[in-house]
C-alpha positions as CSV (number, residue, x, y, z in Angstrom):
1,M,-30.2,5.1,26.7
2,S,-33.4,3.0,26.6
3,L,-34.7,1.5,23.4
4,S,-38.2,0.6,22.5
5,L,-40.4,-0.4,19.5
6,G,-41.6,2.5,17.4
7,R,-44.0,2.5,14.5
8,S,-44.7,-0.5,12.2
9,A,-46.4,-1.0,8.8
10,V,-47.2,-3.8,6.4
11,V,-48.1,-3.9,2.7
12,T,-49.1,-7.1,0.8
13,D,-49.9,-7.4,-2.9
14,T,-50.8,-10.2,-5.2
15,G,-48.3,-9.1,-7.8
16,R,-48.8,-9.0,-11.6
17,R,-48.7,-12.7,-12.4
18,R,-50.6,-14.5,-9.6
19,R,-54.4,-14.8,-9.3
20,R,-54.2,-15.2,-5.5
21,N,-52.1,-14.1,-2.6
22,E,-50.4,-17.1,-0.9
23,D,-48.4,-14.8,1.5
24,S,-49.5,-14.3,5.1
25,Y,-48.1,-12.0,7.7
26,V,-48.3,-11.2,11.4
27,C,-47.9,-7.5,12.4
28,E,-48.9,-7.5,16.1
29,P,-46.2,-5.6,18.0
30,P,-43.9,-6.8,19.4
31,L,-44.4,-9.8,17.1
32,F,-43.8,-9.7,13.3
33,A,-43.7,-12.4,10.7
34,V,-43.9,-13.3,7.0
35,A,-45.0,-16.7,5.6
36,D,-44.8,-17.4,1.9
37,G,-47.0,-20.5,1.1
38,M,-46.5,-22.9,-1.7
39,G,-48.7,-25.7,-3.2
40,G,-51.3,-26.3,-5.9
41,A,-54.7,-24.8,-6.0
42,Q,-55.1,-22.8,-2.7
43,A,-52.9,-25.1,-0.6
44,G,-50.2,-22.4,-0.3
45,E,-52.6,-20.0,1.3
46,V,-53.7,-22.7,3.7
47,A,-50.1,-23.5,4.7
48,S,-49.1,-19.9,5.3
49,R,-52.3,-19.1,7.2
50,L,-51.9,-22.2,9.5
51,A,-48.3,-21.0,10.2
52,A,-49.4,-17.4,10.9
53,A,-52.3,-18.6,13.1
54,V,-49.8,-20.3,15.5
55,L,-48.0,-17.1,16.1
56,E,-51.3,-15.1,16.5
57,E,-52.4,-17.5,19.2
58,A,-49.1,-17.2,21.1
59,N,-48.8,-13.4,20.9
60,G,-48.6,-12.1,24.5
61,D,-46.3,-15.0,25.6
62,E,-42.7,-14.2,26.4
63,L,-41.2,-14.9,23.1
64,R,-37.5,-15.7,23.5
65,E,-35.5,-17.7,21.0
66,E,-36.5,-21.0,22.5
67,R,-40.1,-20.1,22.3
68,I,-39.8,-18.9,18.7
69,V,-38.4,-22.3,17.8
70,E,-41.3,-24.1,19.6
71,L,-43.8,-22.0,17.7
72,I,-42.3,-22.6,14.3
73,Q,-42.1,-26.3,15.0
74,E,-45.7,-26.3,16.1
75,A,-46.6,-24.6,12.8
76,N,-44.6,-27.3,11.0
77,R,-46.6,-30.0,12.8
78,R,-49.9,-28.5,11.9
79,V,-49.1,-27.9,8.2
80,F,-47.6,-31.3,7.8
81,Q,-50.6,-33.0,9.5
82,R,-53.0,-31.1,7.2
83,S,-50.9,-32.0,4.2
84,S,-50.9,-35.7,5.2
85,E,-54.7,-35.8,5.9
86,D,-56.0,-33.7,3.1
87,P,-55.3,-34.9,-0.5
88,A,-56.1,-31.4,-1.8
89,A,-53.3,-30.0,0.4
90,S,-50.7,-32.7,-0.2
91,G,-47.2,-31.4,-0.6
92,M,-48.0,-27.9,0.7
93,G,-45.5,-25.9,2.8
94,T,-44.5,-22.4,3.7
95,T,-41.5,-20.3,4.5
96,M,-41.5,-18.6,7.9
97,T,-39.5,-15.6,9.1
98,V,-40.3,-14.3,12.6
99,A,-39.0,-11.2,14.5
100,V,-39.8,-10.3,18.1
101,T,-38.6,-7.2,19.8
102,G,-37.4,-7.6,23.4
103,R,-37.5,-5.3,26.4
104,A,-33.7,-4.7,26.3
105,G,-33.9,-3.3,22.8
106,T,-33.0,-6.6,21.1
107,V,-34.7,-8.3,18.2
108,S,-34.9,-12.1,18.1
109,I,-35.2,-13.8,14.7
110,G,-36.6,-17.3,13.8
111,H,-36.2,-18.4,10.2
112,V,-37.0,-21.2,7.7
113,G,-36.9,-20.9,3.9
114,D,-36.0,-18.0,1.6
115,S,-38.1,-15.2,2.9
116,R,-35.7,-12.6,4.5
117,A,-35.1,-10.4,7.4
118,Y,-33.0,-7.2,6.9
119,R,-31.8,-4.5,9.2
120,V,-31.4,-0.9,7.9
121,R,-28.9,1.2,10.0
122,A,-27.9,4.7,9.0
123,G,-29.2,4.0,5.5
124,R,-27.2,0.8,5.1
125,L,-29.0,-2.5,4.4
126,E,-27.8,-5.7,6.0
127,Q,-29.4,-9.2,5.3
128,L,-29.7,-10.9,8.7
129,T,-31.1,-14.3,7.6
130,K,-29.5,-17.0,5.4
131,D,-31.5,-18.2,2.4
132,H,-32.4,-21.9,2.6
133,S,-32.4,-22.3,-1.1
134,L,-30.5,-24.1,-3.9
135,V,-28.8,-20.9,-5.2
136,G,-28.0,-20.0,-1.6
137,E,-26.2,-23.3,-1.0
138,L,-24.4,-22.9,-4.3
139,M,-23.3,-19.4,-3.5
140,R,-22.0,-20.3,0.0
141,S,-20.0,-23.2,-1.5
142,G,-18.5,-20.9,-4.1
143,K,-20.2,-22.6,-7.1
144,L,-22.3,-19.6,-8.0
145,S,-21.7,-15.9,-8.0
146,P,-24.4,-13.4,-6.8
147,E,-24.9,-12.3,-10.4
148,E,-25.4,-15.8,-11.7
149,A,-27.8,-16.5,-8.8
150,E,-30.1,-13.7,-10.0
151,T,-30.9,-15.5,-13.3
152,H,-30.4,-19.1,-12.2
153,P,-33.3,-21.3,-13.6
154,Q,-33.7,-23.1,-10.3
155,R,-33.6,-20.0,-8.0
156,S,-37.1,-21.0,-6.7
157,V,-35.9,-24.3,-5.3
158,I,-35.7,-24.1,-1.5
159,T,-33.9,-26.6,0.8
160,R,-35.9,-26.1,3.9
161,A,-39.6,-25.3,4.5
162,V,-42.3,-25.5,7.2
163,G,-44.7,-28.4,6.8
164,T,-42.9,-30.5,4.1
165,E,-41.3,-32.9,6.6
166,P,-42.3,-34.2,10.0
167,D,-39.5,-32.1,11.6
168,V,-37.8,-28.8,10.6
169,D,-34.6,-27.1,11.6
170,V,-35.0,-23.5,12.7
171,D,-32.3,-20.8,12.5
172,T,-32.5,-18.5,15.5
173,F,-30.4,-15.6,16.7
174,T,-30.7,-12.3,18.5
175,V,-29.3,-8.9,17.4
176,D,-28.7,-5.7,19.2
177,T,-30.4,-2.5,18.0
178,E,-29.7,1.2,17.9
179,P,-32.1,4.2,17.7
180,G,-33.3,4.6,14.2
181,D,-32.8,1.0,13.2
182,V,-35.5,-0.2,10.7
183,F,-36.2,-3.9,10.3
184,L,-37.7,-5.4,7.2
185,L,-39.3,-8.8,6.8
186,C,-40.3,-9.7,3.2
187,S,-41.2,-12.6,0.9
188,D,-39.1,-13.5,-2.1
189,G,-41.7,-11.7,-4.3
190,L,-39.7,-8.6,-3.3
191,T,-36.1,-9.8,-3.3
192,D,-36.5,-11.7,-6.6
193,M,-37.6,-8.5,-8.3
194,V,-35.6,-5.8,-6.5
195,S,-31.9,-5.9,-5.7
196,D,-30.5,-5.2,-2.3
197,E,-29.2,-1.9,-3.7
198,G,-32.7,-1.0,-4.8
199,I,-34.1,-1.8,-1.4
200,Q,-31.4,0.2,0.3
201,S,-32.1,3.2,-1.9
202,V,-35.7,3.3,-0.7
203,F,-34.6,3.5,3.0
204,S,-31.9,6.0,2.2
205,E,-34.6,8.2,0.7
206,L,-36.7,7.7,3.8
207,L,-33.8,8.6,6.1
208,S,-33.1,11.8,4.0
209,A,-36.8,12.8,4.1
210,Q,-37.0,12.3,7.9
211,S,-33.8,14.4,8.4
212,L,-35.1,17.2,6.2
213,A,-38.5,17.1,7.9
214,A,-37.0,17.2,11.4
215,Q,-35.0,20.3,10.5
216,S,-38.0,22.3,9.0
217,P,-39.5,25.0,11.2
218,A,-43.0,23.6,10.6
219,A,-42.0,20.2,11.9
220,Q,-40.4,21.7,15.0
221,S,-43.6,23.5,15.8
222,L,-45.7,20.3,15.6
223,P,-46.7,18.5,18.8
224,A,-45.2,15.0,19.5
225,P,-48.3,13.0,18.4
226,A,-48.4,14.8,15.1
227,L,-44.8,13.9,14.5
228,S,-45.4,10.3,15.3
229,V,-48.3,10.1,12.8
230,E,-46.1,11.7,10.1
231,R,-43.3,9.2,10.8
232,E,-45.8,6.3,10.6
233,G,-46.9,7.6,7.2
234,E,-43.2,7.7,6.0
235,L,-42.7,4.1,7.1
236,E,-45.8,2.9,5.2
237,G,-44.7,5.0,2.2
238,A,-41.4,3.1,2.2
239,A,-43.2,-0.2,2.3
240,R,-45.5,0.9,-0.5
241,R,-42.5,2.0,-2.6
242,L,-40.9,-1.4,-2.3
243,V,-44.0,-3.2,-3.5
244,E,-44.3,-0.7,-6.3
245,L,-40.7,-1.4,-7.4
246,A,-41.3,-5.2,-7.3
247,N,-44.4,-4.8,-9.6
248,R,-42.5,-2.5,-11.9
249,S,-39.8,-5.2,-12.3
250,G,-42.4,-7.8,-13.3
251,G,-44.3,-8.7,-10.1
252,E,-43.9,-12.4,-10.8
253,D,-44.9,-13.5,-7.3
254,N,-46.9,-12.3,-4.3
255,I,-45.1,-9.5,-2.4
256,T,-45.3,-8.9,1.3
257,V,-43.4,-6.3,3.2
258,V,-43.4,-5.8,7.0
259,V,-41.3,-3.0,8.5
260,F,-40.8,-1.7,12.1
261,E,-38.5,0.7,13.7
262,I,-36.6,1.0,17.0
263,V,-36.7,4.3,18.8
264,D,-35.1,6.0,21.8
265,E,-37.5,6.2,24.7
266,A,-36.1,9.6,25.6
267,G,-37.6,10.9,22.4
268,P,-41.4,11.6,21.8
269,E,-43.3,8.9,23.7
270,V,-45.5,6.7,21.6
271,E,-48.3,4.8,23.4
272,N,-49.4,1.6,21.7
273,P,-47.2,1.7,18.6
274,A,-49.4,1.8,15.6
275,E,-49.6,-0.7,12.9
276,D,-50.5,0.5,9.4
277,T,-51.8,-2.2,7.1
278,V,-52.4,-2.1,3.4
279,E,-53.7,-5.2,1.7
280,D,-54.8,-5.9,-1.8
281,A,-58.3,-7.2,-2.6
282,T,-57.3,-10.9,-2.4
283,S,-56.0,-10.8,1.2
284,F,-57.9,-12.6,4.0
285,A,-58.7,-11.7,7.5
286,P,-56.5,-13.3,10.2
287,D,-59.3,-15.5,11.5
288,E,-60.8,-16.5,8.2
289,Q,-60.6,-20.3,7.6
290,L,-59.4,-21.0,4.1
291,E,-60.1,-24.3,2.4
292,P,-58.5,-25.7,-0.8
293,E,-62.0,-26.7,-2.0
294,D,-62.9,-23.0,-2.0
295,A,-60.9,-22.5,-5.2
296,P,-62.7,-21.5,-8.4
297,K,-64.3,-24.6,-10.0
298,D,-62.7,-23.9,-13.4
299,A,-59.2,-23.5,-12.0
300,P,-56.8,-26.5,-12.6
301,E,-56.1,-28.3,-9.4
302,D,-52.7,-29.6,-10.2
303,V,-50.9,-26.4,-11.1
304,E,-50.3,-23.1,-9.3
305,D,-52.8,-20.6,-10.6
306,T,-51.0,-17.7,-12.4
307,L,-52.0,-15.0,-14.8
308,D,-51.0,-15.0,-18.4
309,E,-49.6,-12.0,-20.3
310,L,-53.0,-10.8,-21.3
311,D,-54.8,-10.7,-17.9
312,A,-51.8,-9.7,-15.8
313,V,-52.6,-7.1,-13.2
314,P,-51.5,-3.6,-14.5
315,V,-49.3,-1.3,-12.4
316,V,-50.1,2.4,-12.0
317,E,-47.1,3.6,-13.9
318,T,-46.7,2.5,-17.5
319,V,-43.5,0.5,-18.1
320,P,-42.1,-1.1,-21.3
321,V,-43.7,-4.4,-22.1
322,V,-41.1,-7.2,-22.0
323,E,-41.4,-10.9,-22.6
324,T,-41.0,-12.7,-19.3
325,A,-40.2,-16.3,-18.5
326,P,-43.0,-18.5,-17.1
327,V,-43.6,-18.1,-13.5
328,A,-41.3,-20.4,-11.5
329,H,-43.0,-22.8,-9.1
330,T,-41.4,-23.3,-5.7
331,A,-40.0,-26.7,-5.0
332,V,-38.3,-28.1,-1.9
333,I,-35.1,-30.2,-2.1
334,P,-33.5,-31.2,1.3
335,A,-30.2,-29.6,2.1
336,A,-28.6,-33.0,2.5
337,A,-29.4,-33.8,-1.1
338,I,-27.7,-30.6,-2.2
339,E,-24.6,-31.3,-0.1
340,E,-24.4,-34.8,-1.6
341,H,-24.7,-33.4,-5.1
342,L,-21.9,-30.9,-4.3
343,R,-19.7,-33.7,-2.9
344,Q,-20.2,-35.7,-6.1
345,E,-19.3,-32.7,-8.2
346,Q,-16.2,-32.1,-6.1
347,S,-15.3,-35.8,-6.4
348,Q,-15.7,-35.7,-10.2
349,Q,-13.4,-32.7,-10.3
350,V,-10.8,-34.4,-8.2
351,Q,-10.6,-37.6,-10.3
352,P,-9.5,-35.9,-13.5
353,A,-7.0,-33.9,-11.5
354,Q,-5.6,-37.1,-10.1
355,Q,-5.5,-38.7,-13.5
356,S,-3.7,-35.7,-14.9
357,Q,-1.2,-35.9,-12.0
358,Q,-0.5,-39.6,-12.6
359,A,-0.1,-38.9,-16.4
360,Q,2.5,-36.3,-15.5
361,Q,4.4,-38.7,-13.2
362,V,4.9,-41.2,-16.0
363,P,7.3,-39.0,-18.1
364,D,9.0,-38.0,-14.8
365,R,9.8,-41.6,-14.1
366,Q,11.0,-42.2,-17.7
367,R,13.3,-39.2,-17.4
368,H,14.9,-40.7,-14.3
369,V,15.2,-44.3,-15.8
370,L,16.8,-43.2,-19.1
371,P,20.2,-42.0,-17.7
372,L,20.5,-45.2,-15.7
373,V,20.0,-47.4,-18.8
374,L,22.6,-45.4,-20.7
375,L,25.1,-45.7,-17.8
376,V,24.6,-49.5,-17.7
377,L,25.1,-49.7,-21.5
378,L,28.3,-47.6,-21.2
379,L,29.7,-49.8,-18.4
380,A,28.8,-52.9,-20.5
381,V,30.7,-51.5,-23.5
382,I,33.7,-50.7,-21.3
383,A,33.7,-54.2,-19.8
384,V,33.6,-55.7,-23.3
385,L,36.5,-53.6,-24.5
386,V,38.6,-54.5,-21.4
387,A,37.9,-58.2,-21.9
388,W,38.8,-58.0,-25.6
389,G,42.1,-56.2,-24.7
390,L,43.1,-58.9,-22.2
391,L,42.4,-61.7,-24.6
392,R,44.6,-60.1,-27.2
């Protein structure tokens, strides 16, 4: 059995609370990526576009794990340099999640930040990447449950990002694939709003629809190219559905979804796998140069521009109006600082335990000493009585 890349699709949306889209993406088979920028004014857009541009320039190279690391580190160098030289872009950074399909049917992943890569196999969703975030570290250390993480006030704090430090550690790995596998790359604008169960349900519906369509007499009579186009539309529909669910749940951040599938080459041959792109009105062309000074003159420069409750972007379907918390701003805290904080907490928990143990040892020692004292007193009394008897 020989595996190859099938169809792909991308949908990006500003969301209901942001004025601009700071997400960038690459969907140029066999290379796919999502970058979620952060920073005041338009610096987040600059950071994510710089990172995406590095990948676009390298597409066509042989992208193994080592090369993916080099590209992400080059993106880190460019973003950090721009941040250091341009006061308007100071402190900017971006997440970066990259996926590359290989000739042997493998998918190599490079990852920094809290954007995510998932694999959907037989309707089952599996998170492939590890979140470099405060709540992620707390969950892995057992300090926080998944339920508590969903509402944690510091869930936007990340521990690793591209461009915030001179160097960056990159997670890389390669996974095997099977026919029908669907890979999803997304920014946290999706995962903060839609649970893994909700994401899985969308792909389960996609799988069911494909199964029913394949069994219908009309589909069996269609030529292979028509079936490929129909499947492409289903993939785009799943991506649209995910963005719609995120907006229904509040749409508090930009939402970007990139999906691609793995197919069996023995099936209908697809030449030049198609990319279906859907962008909102605030998206930028890949080669457009974006500068922080291009921001609206009346927009405050020191805060991330968000929409208030009155001018939030409406969704198509009416949903109950609920009072939402202020939009959280992304911050970066080094993982080393998180680990030190956890060590201090553990030390503080150990000290009371040791004090309690010492307090328990005191009565134990007293219980052992008391019989000895009584025995000594008894022997003394006996000695006195014996001496008194002899003297008489």
